[in-house]
N, C-alpha and C positions, 0 to 999 in steps of 0.2 A: 178569927180575923175577918174583918169586914172589908169587902172589896170596894165599897163606896167611901170608905174612910180616907181622909187625905193621906197620901203616901209619905212615908218617912224619907223617901229618897227625893232629892231635888233633880230636876232635869235641867241640864245645861242648855242655854239658849242656842248654842251652835248645834247641839244634838237634834233639836227640833228642825232646824233648817236642813241639816243633813238628811234627816228622815223624810222631809217634804221633797227635797231634791231627788232623792232616790225614788219616791213614789211617782213623781212626775216623769222621771227618766223611764221607769218601768212601764208606765202607762203609754209611753210613746212607742214601746217595742211591741208591735202586734205582728202576728204571723200572717202574711198574705201568701196565698198559694202561688207557687211558681207556675209559669206557663208550661203546658205539656211539652215534652221534648219534641223537637222537630222529627218528622218521620225519616227513617233511614232510607237512603236510596236503595232500590232493589239491586241486588248484586247482578253484575253483568252475566249473561248466560255463558256457561262454559261450552265451547264448541265441542261437538261430539268427535271422538277420535275417528280417524279415517277407518273405514272398514278394512279388515285384514284381507290380504289377497290370498285366496285359497285356491290352490291348484288341484284340479280333479285328478285322481290317480288314473293312469292309463288303463284302458279297458282290459288290457292283457294281464293285469296283475291279479293274482289269486286272492280270494277273500280270506283265506288262511293257509297255513302251512301244515302239511301232513308229516308226521314223524314215523310213518309206517316204513318197515324195512323189507316187507314182502308184498307181493301182489294181493294175497289174501287179506292182509291187514289193511292195505290201501282200499280194498273193495268196500269195507265198512265206512271209511271216510267219504268215499265217493257216493255211496248209497245215502248217507246222512245229508250230504250236500244236495243230492237230487230231491230228497224229501223236503228240505228247507225251501228250495226253489219252486216246488210244486205242491205245497201243502194242501191246496184246495182240490188236488187231483188224486190224492192218496186215499185208497180204500181203507176205512177204519174198521177194525175188528177182524174176525176170522172170515176168510173168503169162502164163498159157496163151493161145493164140491165140483161143479161143472163151470169151468172158466171159458170165456170166449176165445182167448188166445194165450199161449205160453211161448215165450221166445227166449233164446239164450244169445246175448250180445256180448261181443268182445270189444273193449274200448281202449284205444291207446292214447295216453296223456303225456305231453312233453313236460320238461322241467319247470315250466311256468304255469302249468295247469290247463293248457289249451288242448282240445281234442284234435289229434292229428289224423286218426282214422277209426272207423268202426267196421266190424265184420260179423256177420251172422254165423253162429255155430249151429243153431237150430232156429230156423226162421218160421214164423207162423204164416206160411205161404197162403193159407186159406183166407187170411185177413191182411191183404197188402196195405190197407189203410192204417192198420195197427203198426205194421213195420215202419211205415213212413212217419207216423206220429212218435214212435219210440226214438227213431233216429233224430227227428227234429227236437224232441225233448232233451236228448243227451247233448246235442250241439248247443242248444240255447242255454243250458245250465253252465256252460264254460264262462269263466275259468274255474276249474276244479281246484281242490287243495293242491298246492305245489308239492310234488313228491321229492323233497330236497335230499333225502337220504338215498334215493335210488336214481335220481337224475331224470328218468322217465319210467313209465310203468304201463304195462298192458294188463288189464284186469277183466274178469268175466263175471257177469251177473245174469240171473234169470228174472225175466219180467213176467209177472202174473197179471193178466189183463181181464178185467170184468167187462161184461157187455155194456155197462153204463159209461165206459170210458175211463173209469178209475183204475188204478193199478197199485200193486205192491211189488217190491223187489224181494227176491228170495233172501237176501242178506238181512233184511229187517222185517220179514213177514211175521204176521201174527198167527199164521197157520191157516188151515182150512177146516171146515166143519166136517 
């Protein structure tokens, strides 16, 4: 079949007009880019919520509660409390055989963990500065764990004092060389 040969089909004159109209119509349809969307306004800043009102606990509240039912059991809670409050002053490792001072102190603690009294059972009287420092350390560590099962407690611990000013309590001692 020859493509240049006259066609056997006749084209209707209205068909040519229709095809020409369509061509003109489609030629008029061009795509023009739309303008960029207008920038959105920035959202209004959300105001920060007001800071919560935090009430500081009264100074007399204990840091934690002791479940001890005997003075001997409470002594461990008190010794741990003293170590936590005085970490930089606790002698690490076994203490040397000769200590600067050894004292046995009795401490009375009320139901809220406050120290109500101290009394020496064996005072290191040759070192009055150590006695004063131990008493000050005991009082500054208050409030102690509240002895809720006993109401109040009187416990006794032995203070092992190194000449450097560091100490261990017999309850938590690492021993001596």
